[in-house]
PQR file of N, CA, C, O and H, with PARSE charges and radii, in Angstrom:
ATOM      1  N   MET A   1      -7.520 -11.272  -2.736 -0.4000 1.5000
ATOM      2  CA  MET A   1      -7.080 -10.018  -2.186 -0.0000 2.0000
ATOM      3  C   MET A   1      -7.257  -8.959  -3.260  0.5500 1.7000
ATOM      4  O   MET A   1      -7.059  -9.212  -4.448 -0.5500 1.4000
ATOM      5  N   ARG A   2      -7.637  -7.760  -2.814 -0.4000 1.5000
ATOM      6  CA  ARG A   2      -7.837  -6.683  -3.774 -0.0000 2.0000
ATOM      7  C   ARG A   2      -7.602  -5.350  -3.079  0.5500 1.7000
ATOM      8  O   ARG A   2      -8.016  -5.138  -1.939 -0.5500 1.4000
ATOM      9  H   ARG A   2      -7.798  -7.553  -1.849  0.4000 1.0000
ATOM     10  N   LEU A   3      -6.928  -4.460  -3.795 -0.4000 1.5000
ATOM     11  CA  LEU A   3      -6.756  -3.095  -3.309 -0.0000 2.0000
ATOM     12  C   LEU A   3      -8.075  -2.359  -3.440  0.5500 1.7000
ATOM     13  O   LEU A   3      -8.819  -2.565  -4.399 -0.5500 1.4000
ATOM     14  H   LEU A   3      -6.592  -4.632  -4.721  0.4000 1.0000
ATOM     15  N   LEU A   4      -8.358  -1.507  -2.483 -0.4000 1.5000
ATOM     16  CA  LEU A   4      -9.554  -0.679  -2.505 -0.0000 2.0000
ATOM     17  C   LEU A   4      -9.159   0.743  -2.876  0.5500 1.7000
ATOM     18  O   LEU A   4      -7.976   1.080  -2.867 -0.5500 1.4000
ATOM     19  H   LEU A   4      -7.753  -1.340  -1.704  0.4000 1.0000
ATOM     20  N   ARG A   5     -10.117   1.558  -3.194 -0.4000 1.5000
ATOM     21  CA  ARG A   5      -9.843   2.955  -3.522 -0.0000 2.0000
ATOM     22  C   ARG A   5      -9.172   3.624  -2.324  0.5500 1.7000
ATOM     23  O   ARG A   5      -9.668   3.522  -1.202 -0.5500 1.4000
ATOM     24  H   ARG A   5     -11.079   1.283  -3.201  0.4000 1.0000
ATOM     25  N   PRO A   6      -8.044   4.309  -2.553 -0.5600 1.5000
ATOM     26  CA  PRO A   6      -7.362   4.959  -1.419  0.2800 2.0000
ATOM     27  C   PRO A   6      -8.172   6.129  -0.886  0.5500 1.7000
ATOM     28  O   PRO A   6      -8.934   6.766  -1.613 -0.5500 1.4000
ATOM     29  N   LEU A   7      -7.990   6.393   0.389 -0.4000 1.5000
ATOM     30  CA  LEU A   7      -8.574   7.578   1.006 -0.0000 2.0000
ATOM     31  C   LEU A   7      -7.553   8.691   0.851  0.5500 1.7000
ATOM     32  O   LEU A   7      -6.388   8.525   1.213 -0.5500 1.4000
ATOM     33  H   LEU A   7      -7.371   5.875   0.980  0.4000 1.0000
ATOM     34  N   VAL A   8      -7.979   9.814   0.320 -0.4000 1.5000
ATOM     35  CA  VAL A   8      -7.063  10.910   0.040 -0.0000 2.0000
ATOM     36  C   VAL A   8      -7.074  11.896   1.207  0.5500 1.7000
ATOM     37  O   VAL A   8      -8.129  12.288   1.705 -0.5500 1.4000
ATOM     38  H   VAL A   8      -8.925   9.949   0.025  0.4000 1.0000
ATOM     39  N   SER A   9      -5.869  12.285   1.627 -0.4000 1.5000
ATOM     40  CA  SER A   9      -5.736  13.326   2.649 -0.0000 2.0000
ATOM     41  C   SER A   9      -4.615  14.259   2.229  0.5500 1.7000
ATOM     42  O   SER A   9      -3.853  13.943   1.315 -0.5500 1.4000
ATOM     43  H   SER A   9      -5.012  11.967   1.222  0.4000 1.0000
ATOM     44  N   THR A  10      -4.509  15.390   2.878 -0.4000 1.5000
ATOM     45  CA  THR A  10      -3.494  16.374   2.498 -0.0000 2.0000
ATOM     46  C   THR A  10      -2.077  15.903   2.783  0.5500 1.7000
ATOM     47  O   THR A  10      -1.133  16.406   2.175 -0.5500 1.4000
ATOM     48  H   THR A  10      -5.128  15.646   3.620  0.4000 1.0000
ATOM     49  N   ASN A  11      -1.906  14.961   3.684 -0.4000 1.5000
ATOM     50  CA  ASN A  11      -0.557  14.476   4.003 -0.0000 2.0000
ATOM     51  C   ASN A  11      -0.333  13.048   3.512  0.5500 1.7000
ATOM     52  O   ASN A  11       0.394  12.283   4.146 -0.5500 1.4000
ATOM     53  H   ASN A  11      -2.673  14.552   4.179  0.4000 1.0000
ATOM     54  N   GLY A  12      -0.949  12.683   2.392 -0.4000 1.5000
ATOM     55  CA  GLY A  12      -0.707  11.393   1.767 -0.0000 2.0000
ATOM     56  C   GLY A  12      -1.910  10.478   1.809  0.5500 1.7000
ATOM     57  O   GLY A  12      -2.779  10.619   2.669 -0.5500 1.4000
ATOM     58  H   GLY A  12      -1.540  13.303   1.877  0.4000 1.0000
ATOM     59  N   PRO A  13      -1.959   9.534   0.875 -0.5600 1.5000
ATOM     60  CA  PRO A  13      -3.104   8.631   0.794  0.2800 2.0000
ATOM     61  C   PRO A  13      -3.073   7.533   1.856  0.5500 1.7000
ATOM     62  O   PRO A  13      -2.012   7.175   2.367 -0.5500 1.4000
ATOM     63  N   VAL A  14      -4.242   7.013   2.174 -0.4000 1.5000
ATOM     64  CA  VAL A  14      -4.358   5.813   3.000 -0.0000 2.0000
ATOM     65  C   VAL A  14      -4.693   4.687   2.032  0.5500 1.7000
ATOM     66  O   VAL A  14      -5.792   4.620   1.483 -0.5500 1.4000
ATOM     67  H   VAL A  14      -5.103   7.304   1.758  0.4000 1.0000
ATOM     68  N   VAL A  15      -3.720   3.806   1.837 -0.4000 1.5000
ATOM     69  CA  VAL A  15      -3.881   2.677   0.930 -0.0000 2.0000
ATOM     70  C   VAL A  15      -4.602   1.572   1.693  0.5500 1.7000
ATOM     71  O   VAL A  15      -4.195   1.215   2.798 -0.5500 1.4000
ATOM     72  H   VAL A  15      -2.826   3.860   2.284  0.4000 1.0000
ATOM     73  N   ARG A  16      -5.677   1.025   1.107 -0.4000 1.5000
ATOM     74  CA  ARG A  16      -6.488   0.022   1.798 -0.0000 2.0000
ATOM     75  C   ARG A  16      -6.651  -1.210   0.931  0.5500 1.7000
ATOM     76  O   ARG A  16      -6.654  -1.127  -0.297 -0.5500 1.4000
ATOM     77  H   ARG A  16      -6.007   1.315   0.209  0.4000 1.0000
ATOM     78  N   TRP A  17      -6.785  -2.355   1.582 -0.4000 1.5000
ATOM     79  CA  TRP A  17      -7.007  -3.607   0.857 -0.0000 2.0000
ATOM     80  C   TRP A  17      -7.831  -4.562   1.698  0.5500 1.7000
ATOM     81  O   TRP A  17      -7.888  -4.448   2.923 -0.5500 1.4000
ATOM     82  H   TRP A  17      -6.782  -2.423   2.580  0.4000 1.0000
ATOM     83  N   GLN A  18      -8.478  -5.518   1.013 -0.4000 1.5000
ATOM     84  CA  GLN A  18      -9.201  -6.577   1.714 -0.0000 2.0000
ATOM     85  C   GLN A  18      -8.164  -7.450   2.403  0.5500 1.7000
ATOM     86  O   GLN A  18      -7.124  -7.767   1.825 -0.5500 1.4000
ATOM     87  H   GLN A  18      -8.432  -5.611   0.019  0.4000 1.0000
ATOM     88  N   SER A  19      -8.452  -7.837   3.639 -0.4000 1.5000
ATOM     89  CA  SER A  19      -7.447  -8.563   4.403 -0.0000 2.0000
ATOM     90  C   SER A  19      -8.088  -9.591   5.328  0.5500 1.7000
ATOM     91  O   SER A  19      -9.305  -9.664   5.493 -0.5500 1.4000
ATOM     92  H   SER A  19      -9.296  -7.580   4.108  0.4000 1.0000
ATOM     93  N   VAL A  20      -7.196 -10.380   5.919 -0.4000 1.5000
ATOM     94  CA  VAL A  20      -7.587 -11.415   6.872 -0.0000 2.0000
ATOM     95  C   VAL A  20      -6.925 -11.094   8.205  0.5500 1.7000
ATOM     96  O   VAL A  20      -5.734 -10.785   8.252 -0.5500 1.4000
ATOM     97  H   VAL A  20      -6.207 -10.321   5.785  0.4000 1.0000
ATOM     98  N   SER A  21      -7.676 -11.166   9.262 -0.4000 1.5000
ATOM     99  CA  SER A  21      -7.158 -10.886  10.595 -0.0000 2.0000
ATOM    100  C   SER A  21      -5.977 -11.794  10.916  0.5500 1.7000
ATOM    101  O   SER A  21      -6.065 -13.011  10.753 -0.5500 1.4000
ATOM    102  H   SER A  21      -8.643 -11.417   9.224  0.4000 1.0000
ATOM    103  N   GLY A  22      -4.886 -11.212  11.369 -0.4000 1.5000
ATOM    104  CA  GLY A  22      -3.721 -11.974  11.784 -0.0000 2.0000
ATOM    105  C   GLY A  22      -2.740 -12.298  10.669  0.5500 1.7000
ATOM    106  O   GLY A  22      -1.600 -12.667  10.953 -0.5500 1.4000
ATOM    107  H   GLY A  22      -4.816 -10.223  11.502  0.4000 1.0000
ATOM    108  N   GLN A  23      -3.147 -12.170   9.409 -0.4000 1.5000
ATOM    109  CA  GLN A  23      -2.231 -12.405   8.281 -0.0000 2.0000
ATOM    110  C   GLN A  23      -1.274 -11.213   8.198  0.5500 1.7000
ATOM    111  O   GLN A  23      -1.663 -10.088   8.515 -0.5500 1.4000
ATOM    112  H   GLN A  23      -4.072 -11.870   9.179  0.4000 1.0000
ATOM    113  N   THR A  24      -0.046 -11.443   7.782 -0.4000 1.5000
ATOM    114  CA  THR A  24       0.936 -10.375   7.669 -0.0000 2.0000
ATOM    115  C   THR A  24       1.114 -10.000   6.199  0.5500 1.7000
ATOM    116  O   THR A  24       1.214 -10.866   5.331 -0.5500 1.4000
ATOM    117  H   THR A  24       0.270 -12.357   7.525  0.4000 1.0000
ATOM    118  N   TYR A  25       1.153  -8.686   5.936 -0.4000 1.5000
ATOM    119  CA  TYR A  25       1.234  -8.160   4.583 -0.0000 2.0000
ATOM    120  C   TYR A  25       2.443  -7.243   4.424  0.5500 1.7000
ATOM    121  O   TYR A  25       3.031  -6.781   5.402 -0.5500 1.4000
ATOM    122  H   TYR A  25       1.073  -7.982   6.641  0.4000 1.0000
ATOM    123  N   PHE A  26       2.800  -6.992   3.154 -0.4000 1.5000
ATOM    124  CA  PHE A  26       3.791  -5.970   2.842 -0.0000 2.0000
ATOM    125  C   PHE A  26       3.196  -5.053   1.782  0.5500 1.7000
ATOM    126  O   PHE A  26       2.288  -5.441   1.047 -0.5500 1.4000
ATOM    127  H   PHE A  26       2.322  -7.368   2.360  0.4000 1.0000
ATOM    128  N   LEU A  27       3.718  -3.835   1.713 -0.4000 1.5000
ATOM    129  CA  LEU A  27       3.223  -2.846   0.766 -0.0000 2.0000
ATOM    130  C   LEU A  27       4.410  -2.252   0.023  0.5500 1.7000
ATOM    131  O   LEU A  27       5.434  -1.923   0.621 -0.5500 1.4000
ATOM    132  H   LEU A  27       4.455  -3.519   2.311  0.4000 1.0000
ATOM    133  N   GLU A  28       4.255  -2.120  -1.295 -0.4000 1.5000
ATOM    134  CA  GLU A  28       5.298  -1.539  -2.125 -0.0000 2.0000
ATOM    135  C   GLU A  28       4.701  -0.386  -2.932  0.5500 1.7000
ATOM    136  O   GLU A  28       3.498  -0.342  -3.189 -0.5500 1.4000
ATOM    137  H   GLU A  28       3.422  -2.388  -1.781  0.4000 1.0000
ATOM    138  N   ARG A  29       5.584   0.558  -3.329 -0.4000 1.5000
ATOM    139  CA  ARG A  29       5.114   1.716  -4.095 -0.0000 2.0000
ATOM    140  C   ARG A  29       6.047   1.958  -5.276  0.5500 1.7000
ATOM    141  O   ARG A  29       7.258   1.757  -5.181 -0.5500 1.4000
ATOM    142  H   ARG A  29       6.561   0.522  -3.121  0.4000 1.0000
ATOM    143  N   GLY A  30       5.463   2.391  -6.385 -0.4000 1.5000
ATOM    144  CA  GLY A  30       6.230   2.785  -7.556 -0.0000 2.0000
ATOM    145  C   GLY A  30       5.725   4.109  -8.070  0.5500 1.7000
ATOM    146  O   GLY A  30       4.585   4.494  -7.809 -0.5500 1.4000
ATOM    147  H   GLY A  30       4.479   2.554  -6.462  0.4000 1.0000
ATOM    148  N   THR A  31       6.573   4.807  -8.802 -0.4000 1.5000
ATOM    149  CA  THR A  31       6.163   6.080  -9.394 -0.0000 2.0000
ATOM    150  C   THR A  31       6.258   6.068 -10.914  0.5500 1.7000
ATOM    151  O   THR A  31       5.677   6.927 -11.578 -0.5500 1.4000
ATOM    152  H   THR A  31       7.499   4.494  -9.015  0.4000 1.0000
ATOM    153  N   ASP A  32       6.987   5.098 -11.472 -0.4000 1.5000
ATOM    154  CA  ASP A  32       7.140   4.984 -12.918 -0.0000 2.0000
ATOM    155  C   ASP A  32       7.235   3.501 -13.256  0.5500 1.7000
ATOM    156  O   ASP A  32       8.270   2.877 -13.021 -0.5500 1.4000
ATOM    157  H   ASP A  32       7.458   4.401 -10.932  0.4000 1.0000
ATOM    158  N   LEU A  33       6.177   2.939 -13.800 -0.4000 1.5000
ATOM    159  CA  LEU A  33       6.147   1.500 -14.066 -0.0000 2.0000
ATOM    160  C   LEU A  33       7.047   1.093 -15.224  0.5500 1.7000
ATOM    161  O   LEU A  33       7.224  -0.099 -15.476 -0.5500 1.4000
ATOM    162  H   LEU A  33       5.336   3.446 -13.990  0.4000 1.0000
ATOM    163  N   GLY A  34       7.619   2.067 -15.934 -0.4000 1.5000
ATOM    164  CA  GLY A  34       8.554   1.774 -16.991 -0.0000 2.0000
ATOM    165  C   GLY A  34       9.989   1.646 -16.492  0.5500 1.7000
ATOM    166  O   GLY A  34      10.868   1.226 -17.245 -0.5500 1.4000
ATOM    167  H   GLY A  34       7.475   3.035 -15.729  0.4000 1.0000
ATOM    168  N   MET A  35      10.236   1.999 -15.243 -0.4000 1.5000
ATOM    169  CA  MET A  35      11.578   1.947 -14.661 -0.0000 2.0000
ATOM    170  C   MET A  35      11.774   0.626 -13.932  0.5500 1.7000
ATOM    171  O   MET A  35      10.809  -0.059 -13.592 -0.5500 1.4000
ATOM    172  H   MET A  35       9.522   2.341 -14.631  0.4000 1.0000
ATOM    173  N   GLN A  36      13.034   0.279 -13.695 -0.4000 1.5000
ATOM    174  CA  GLN A  36      13.367  -0.901 -12.889 -0.0000 2.0000
ATOM    175  C   GLN A  36      14.102  -0.441 -11.646  0.5500 1.7000
ATOM    176  O   GLN A  36      15.003   0.386 -11.782 -0.5500 1.4000
ATOM    177  H   GLN A  36      13.818   0.836 -13.971  0.4000 1.0000
ATOM    178  N   PRO A  37      13.801  -0.893 -10.483 -0.5600 1.5000
ATOM    179  CA  PRO A  37      12.649  -1.756 -10.209  0.2800 2.0000
ATOM    180  C   PRO A  37      11.355  -0.948 -10.277  0.5500 1.7000
ATOM    181  O   PRO A  37      11.339   0.251  -9.996 -0.5500 1.4000
ATOM    182  N   ARG A  38      10.284  -1.619 -10.651 -0.4000 1.5000
ATOM    183  CA  ARG A  38       8.990  -0.944 -10.761 -0.0000 2.0000
ATOM    184  C   ARG A  38       8.444  -0.530  -9.398  0.5500 1.7000
ATOM    185  O   ARG A  38       7.828   0.527  -9.257 -0.5500 1.4000
ATOM    186  H   ARG A  38      10.297  -2.592 -10.879  0.4000 1.0000
ATOM    187  N   PHE A  39       8.678  -1.377  -8.398 -0.4000 1.5000
ATOM    188  CA  PHE A  39       8.172  -1.119  -7.052 -0.0000 2.0000
ATOM    189  C   PHE A  39       9.320  -1.212  -6.058  0.5500 1.7000
ATOM    190  O   PHE A  39      10.249  -2.000  -6.229 -0.5500 1.4000
ATOM    191  H   PHE A  39       9.178  -2.235  -8.512  0.4000 1.0000
ATOM    192  N   ILE A  40       9.236  -0.387  -5.012 -0.4000 1.5000
ATOM    193  CA  ILE A  40      10.205  -0.464  -3.921 -0.0000 2.0000
ATOM    194  C   ILE A  40       9.436  -0.713  -2.625  0.5500 1.7000
ATOM    195  O   ILE A  40       8.285  -0.292  -2.506 -0.5500 1.4000
ATOM    196  H   ILE A  40       8.481   0.254  -4.873  0.4000 1.0000
ATOM    197  N   PRO A  41      10.045  -1.384  -1.659 -0.5600 1.5000
ATOM    198  CA  PRO A  41       9.356  -1.650  -0.395  0.2800 2.0000
ATOM    199  C   PRO A  41       8.959  -0.354   0.308  0.5500 1.7000
ATOM    200  O   PRO A  41       9.742   0.593   0.381 -0.5500 1.4000
ATOM    201  N   LEU A  42       7.754  -0.329   0.813 -0.4000 1.5000
ATOM    202  CA  LEU A  42       7.239   0.823   1.545 -0.0000 2.0000
ATOM    203  C   LEU A  42       7.021   0.466   3.007  0.5500 1.7000
ATOM    204  O   LEU A  42       7.384   1.235   3.897 -0.5500 1.4000
ATOM    205  H   LEU A  42       7.118  -1.098   0.754  0.4000 1.0000
ATOM    206  N   ALA A  43       6.433  -0.691   3.258 -0.4000 1.5000
ATOM    207  CA  ALA A  43       6.178  -1.138   4.631 -0.0000 2.0000
ATOM    208  C   ALA A  43       6.102  -2.658   4.644  0.5500 1.7000
ATOM    209  O   ALA A  43       5.665  -3.279   3.676 -0.5500 1.4000
ATOM    210  H   ALA A  43       6.137  -1.315   2.535  0.4000 1.0000
ATOM    211  N   SER A  44       6.531  -3.244   5.745 -0.4000 1.5000
ATOM    212  CA  SER A  44       6.450  -4.701   5.894 -0.0000 2.0000
ATOM    213  C   SER A  44       5.899  -5.025   7.272  0.5500 1.7000
ATOM    214  O   SER A  44       5.754  -4.149   8.124 -0.5500 1.4000
ATOM    215  H   SER A  44       6.887  -2.740   6.532  0.4000 1.0000
ATOM    216  N   ASP A  45       5.599  -6.282   7.470 -0.4000 1.5000
ATOM    217  CA  ASP A  45       5.061  -6.745   8.754 -0.0000 2.0000
ATOM    218  C   ASP A  45       3.800  -5.993   9.179  0.5500 1.7000
ATOM    219  O   ASP A  45       3.619  -5.677  10.355 -0.5500 1.4000
ATOM    220  H   ASP A  45       5.717  -6.994   6.778  0.4000 1.0000
ATOM    221  N   ILE A  46       2.933  -5.713   8.207 -0.4000 1.5000
ATOM    222  CA  ILE A  46       1.651  -5.070   8.496 -0.0000 2.0000
ATOM    223  C   ILE A  46       0.674  -6.172   8.872  0.5500 1.7000
ATOM    224  O   ILE A  46       0.356  -7.029   8.047 -0.5500 1.4000
ATOM    225  H   ILE A  46       3.080  -5.970   7.252  0.4000 1.0000
ATOM    226  N   VAL A  47       0.203  -6.158  10.095 -0.4000 1.5000
ATOM    227  CA  VAL A  47      -0.716  -7.195  10.567 -0.0000 2.0000
ATOM    228  C   VAL A  47      -2.122  -6.880  10.071  0.5500 1.7000
ATOM    229  O   VAL A  47      -2.645  -5.790  10.298 -0.5500 1.4000
ATOM    230  H   VAL A  47       0.461  -5.463  10.766  0.4000 1.0000
ATOM    231  N   GLY A  48      -2.720  -7.845   9.394 -0.4000 1.5000
ATOM    232  CA  GLY A  48      -4.041  -7.665   8.833 -0.0000 2.0000
ATOM    233  C   GLY A  48      -5.130  -7.540   9.882  0.5500 1.7000
ATOM    234  O   GLY A  48      -5.065  -8.145  10.952 -0.5500 1.4000
ATOM    235  H   GLY A  48      -2.294  -8.731   9.209  0.4000 1.0000
ATOM    236  N   GLN A  49      -6.128  -6.742   9.548 -0.4000 1.5000
ATOM    237  CA  GLN A  49      -7.306  -6.563  10.384 -0.0000 2.0000
ATOM    238  C   GLN A  49      -8.464  -7.331   9.751  0.5500 1.7000
ATOM    239  O   GLN A  49      -8.363  -7.770   8.605 -0.5500 1.4000
ATOM    240  H   GLN A  49      -6.181  -6.251   8.678  0.4000 1.0000
ATOM    241  N   THR A  50      -9.537  -7.492  10.471 -0.4000 1.5000
ATOM    242  CA  THR A  50     -10.716  -8.164   9.933 -0.0000 2.0000
ATOM    243  C   THR A  50     -11.291  -7.336   8.780  0.5500 1.7000
ATOM    244  O   THR A  50     -11.588  -6.154   8.957 -0.5500 1.4000
ATOM    245  H   THR A  50      -9.619  -7.135  11.402  0.4000 1.0000
ATOM    246  N   ASN A  51     -11.444  -7.931   7.635 -0.4000 1.5000
ATOM    247  CA  ASN A  51     -12.040  -7.358   6.422 -0.0000 2.0000
ATOM    248  C   ASN A  51     -11.139  -6.381   5.671  0.5500 1.7000
ATOM    249  O   ASN A  51     -10.884  -6.591   4.485 -0.5500 1.4000
ATOM    250  H   ASN A  51     -11.203  -8.890   7.491  0.4000 1.0000
ATOM    251  N   THR A  52     -10.646  -5.320   6.317 -0.4000 1.5000
ATOM    252  CA  THR A  52      -9.883  -4.289   5.617 -0.0000 2.0000
ATOM    253  C   THR A  52      -8.701  -3.835   6.461  0.5500 1.7000
ATOM    254  O   THR A  52      -8.818  -3.653   7.673 -0.5500 1.4000
ATOM    255  H   THR A  52     -10.853  -5.150   7.281  0.4000 1.0000
ATOM    256  N   THR A  53      -7.552  -3.655   5.794 -0.4000 1.5000
ATOM    257  CA  THR A  53      -6.364  -3.113   6.437 -0.0000 2.0000
ATOM    258  C   THR A  53      -5.920  -1.905   5.628  0.5500 1.7000
ATOM    259  O   THR A  53      -6.094  -1.871   4.410 -0.5500 1.4000
ATOM    260  H   THR A  53      -7.458  -3.803   4.810  0.4000 1.0000
ATOM    261  N   GLY A  54      -5.349  -0.918   6.301 -0.4000 1.5000
ATOM    262  CA  GLY A  54      -4.888   0.273   5.611 -0.0000 2.0000
ATOM    263  C   GLY A  54      -3.524   0.722   6.099  0.5500 1.7000
ATOM    264  O   GLY A  54      -3.099   0.395   7.207 -0.5500 1.4000
ATOM    265  H   GLY A  54      -5.209  -0.945   7.291  0.4000 1.0000
ATOM    266  N   TYR A  55      -2.851   1.478   5.246 -0.4000 1.5000
ATOM    267  CA  TYR A  55      -1.548   2.038   5.582 -0.0000 2.0000
ATOM    268  C   TYR A  55      -1.523   3.475   5.087  0.5500 1.7000
ATOM    269  O   TYR A  55      -1.817   3.738   3.921 -0.5500 1.4000
ATOM    270  H   TYR A  55      -3.197   1.743   4.346  0.4000 1.0000
ATOM    271  N   HIS A  56      -1.170   4.409   5.974 -0.4000 1.5000
ATOM    272  CA  HIS A  56      -1.111   5.825   5.627 -0.0000 2.0000
ATOM    273  C   HIS A  56       0.274   6.131   5.066  0.5500 1.7000
ATOM    274  O   HIS A  56       1.264   6.111   5.798 -0.5500 1.4000
ATOM    275  H   HIS A  56      -0.931   4.195   6.921  0.4000 1.0000
ATOM    276  N   ASP A  57       0.342   6.410   3.785 -0.4000 1.5000
ATOM    277  CA  ASP A  57       1.605   6.714   3.118 -0.0000 2.0000
ATOM    278  C   ASP A  57       1.869   8.212   3.214  0.5500 1.7000
ATOM    279  O   ASP A  57       1.508   8.971   2.314 -0.5500 1.4000
ATOM    280  H   ASP A  57      -0.462   6.426   3.190  0.4000 1.0000
ATOM    281  N   THR A  58       2.492   8.629   4.292 -0.4000 1.5000
ATOM    282  CA  THR A  58       2.756  10.050   4.511 -0.0000 2.0000
ATOM    283  C   THR A  58       3.820  10.587   3.560  0.5500 1.7000
ATOM    284  O   THR A  58       3.957  11.803   3.420 -0.5500 1.4000
ATOM    285  H   THR A  58       2.785   8.013   5.023  0.4000 1.0000
ATOM    286  N   ASN A  59       4.572   9.713   2.909 -0.4000 1.5000
ATOM    287  CA  ASN A  59       5.544  10.150   1.904 -0.0000 2.0000
ATOM    288  C   ASN A  59       4.931  10.179   0.508  0.5500 1.7000
ATOM    289  O   ASN A  59       5.621  10.479  -0.467 -0.5500 1.4000
ATOM    290  H   ASN A  59       4.461   8.725   3.023  0.4000 1.0000
ATOM    291  N   GLY A  60       3.652   9.871   0.407 -0.4000 1.5000
ATOM    292  CA  GLY A  60       2.963   9.842  -0.878 -0.0000 2.0000
ATOM    293  C   GLY A  60       2.240  11.132  -1.198  0.5500 1.7000
ATOM    294  O   GLY A  60       1.466  11.189  -2.153 -0.5500 1.4000
ATOM    295  H   GLY A  60       3.092   9.627   1.198  0.4000 1.0000
ATOM    296  N   ALA A  61       2.481  12.169  -0.412 -0.4000 1.5000
ATOM    297  CA  ALA A  61       1.848  13.455  -0.708 -0.0000 2.0000
ATOM    298  C   ALA A  61       2.553  14.089  -1.901  0.5500 1.7000
ATOM    299  O   ALA A  61       3.773  13.977  -2.026 -0.5500 1.4000
ATOM    300  H   ALA A  61       3.110  12.123   0.364  0.4000 1.0000
ATOM    301  N   GLY A  62       1.824  14.734  -2.755 -0.4000 1.5000
ATOM    302  CA  GLY A  62       2.406  15.374  -3.924 -0.0000 2.0000
ATOM    303  C   GLY A  62       1.640  15.024  -5.175  0.5500 1.7000
ATOM    304  O   GLY A  62       0.515  14.527  -5.113 -0.5500 1.4000
ATOM    305  H   GLY A  62       0.833  14.825  -2.653  0.4000 1.0000
ATOM    306  N   THR A  63       2.256  15.286  -6.313 -0.4000 1.5000
ATOM    307  CA  THR A  63       1.552  15.141  -7.577 -0.0000 2.0000
ATOM    308  C   THR A  63       1.525  13.721  -8.108  0.5500 1.7000
ATOM    309  O   THR A  63       0.648  13.389  -8.906 -0.5500 1.4000
ATOM    310  H   THR A  63       3.170  15.689  -6.364  0.4000 1.0000
ATOM    311  N   GLY A  64       2.458  12.869  -7.692 -0.4000 1.5000
ATOM    312  CA  GLY A  64       2.466  11.478  -8.156 -0.0000 2.0000
ATOM    313  C   GLY A  64       2.899  11.385  -9.599  0.5500 1.7000
ATOM    314  O   GLY A  64       3.593  12.283 -10.076 -0.5500 1.4000
ATOM    315  H   GLY A  64       3.170  13.139  -7.044  0.4000 1.0000
ATOM    316  N   PRO A  65       2.529  10.359 -10.307 -0.5600 1.5000
ATOM    317  CA  PRO A  65       1.589   9.317  -9.877  0.2800 2.0000
ATOM    318  C   PRO A  65       2.240   8.333  -8.921  0.5500 1.7000
ATOM    319  O   PRO A  65       3.463   8.199  -8.885 -0.5500 1.4000
ATOM    320  N   PHE A  66       1.415   7.651  -8.152 -0.4000 1.5000
ATOM    321  CA  PHE A  66       1.867   6.620  -7.231 -0.0000 2.0000
ATOM    322  C   PHE A  66       1.104   5.340  -7.531  0.5500 1.7000
ATOM    323  O   PHE A  66      -0.118   5.345  -7.673 -0.5500 1.4000
ATOM    324  H   PHE A  66       0.422   7.760  -8.181  0.4000 1.0000
ATOM    325  N   PHE A  67       1.848   4.247  -7.625 -0.4000 1.5000
ATOM    326  CA  PHE A  67       1.271   2.928  -7.866 -0.0000 2.0000
ATOM    327  C   PHE A  67       1.615   2.056  -6.672  0.5500 1.7000
ATOM    328  O   PHE A  67       2.740   2.095  -6.175 -0.5500 1.4000
ATOM    329  H   PHE A  67       2.841   4.244  -7.509  0.4000 1.0000
ATOM    330  N   TYR A  68       0.652   1.269  -6.210 -0.4000 1.5000
ATOM    331  CA  TYR A  68       0.864   0.441  -5.015 -0.0000 2.0000
ATOM    332  C   TYR A  68       0.649  -1.028  -5.331  0.5500 1.7000
ATOM    333  O   TYR A  68      -0.139  -1.402  -6.199 -0.5500 1.4000
ATOM    334  H   TYR A  68      -0.262   1.237  -6.614  0.4000 1.0000
ATOM    335  N   ARG A  69       1.379  -1.836  -4.595 -0.4000 1.5000
ATOM    336  CA  ARG A  69       1.241  -3.290  -4.699 -0.0000 2.0000
ATOM    337  C   ARG A  69       1.311  -3.846  -3.284  0.5500 1.7000
ATOM    338  O   ARG A  69       2.216  -3.515  -2.519 -0.5500 1.4000
ATOM    339  H   ARG A  69       2.020  -1.533  -3.890  0.4000 1.0000
ATOM    340  N   VAL A  70       0.347  -4.693  -2.946 -0.4000 1.5000
ATOM    341  CA  VAL A  70       0.304  -5.325  -1.626 -0.0000 2.0000
ATOM    342  C   VAL A  70       0.487  -6.826  -1.815  0.5500 1.7000
ATOM    343  O   VAL A  70       0.058  -7.396  -2.819 -0.5500 1.4000
ATOM    344  H   VAL A  70      -0.389  -4.962  -3.568  0.4000 1.0000
ATOM    345  N   GLY A  71       1.129  -7.455  -0.838 -0.4000 1.5000
ATOM    346  CA  GLY A  71       1.335  -8.888  -0.914 -0.0000 2.0000
ATOM    347  C   GLY A  71       1.283  -9.518   0.464  0.5500 1.7000
ATOM    348  O   GLY A  71       1.346  -8.830   1.483 -0.5500 1.4000
ATOM    349  H   GLY A  71       1.478  -6.992  -0.023  0.4000 1.0000
ATOM    350  N   VAL A  72       1.168 -10.822   0.480 -0.4000 1.5000
ATOM    351  CA  VAL A  72       1.137 -11.592   1.718 -0.0000 2.0000
ATOM    352  C   VAL A  72       2.563 -11.999   2.063  0.5500 1.7000
ATOM    353  O   VAL A  72       3.262 -12.604   1.250 -0.5500 1.4000
ATOM    354  H   VAL A  72       1.117 -11.382  -0.347  0.4000 1.0000
ATOM    355  N   ALA A  73       2.983 -11.663   3.271 -0.4000 1.5000
ATOM    356  CA  ALA A  73       4.323 -12.047   3.732 -0.0000 2.0000
ATOM    357  C   ALA A  73       4.337 -13.534   4.058  0.5500 1.7000
ATOM    358  O   ALA A  73       3.349 -14.086   4.544 -0.5500 1.4000
ATOM    359  H   ALA A  73       2.415 -11.172   3.932  0.4000 1.0000
ATOM    360  N   GLU A  74       5.449 -14.162   3.788 -0.4000 1.5000
ATOM    361  CA  GLU A  74       5.561 -15.598   4.057 -0.0000 2.0000
ATOM    362  C   GLU A  74       6.274 -15.854   5.348  0.5500 1.7000
ATOM    363  O   GLU A  74       6.458 -17.008   5.734 -0.5500 1.4000
ATOM    364  H   GLU A  74       6.251 -13.714   3.394  0.4000 1.0000
TER
END
């Protein structure tokens, strides 16, 4: 699994990653990797699409920085 370059829009980035159809994913976001917790939950139960899945982070608009982490839900 690998994150792809986000698509930038005026109302927040579209975070994209390589995915498997039917697999369920979660997405987390951080703004300061020196703080604890580094990441907070952003979205869960994202059903994977064939090849690539994306999530539009409408709360990610602004100066950032924003760091993302995607994982496979169990």
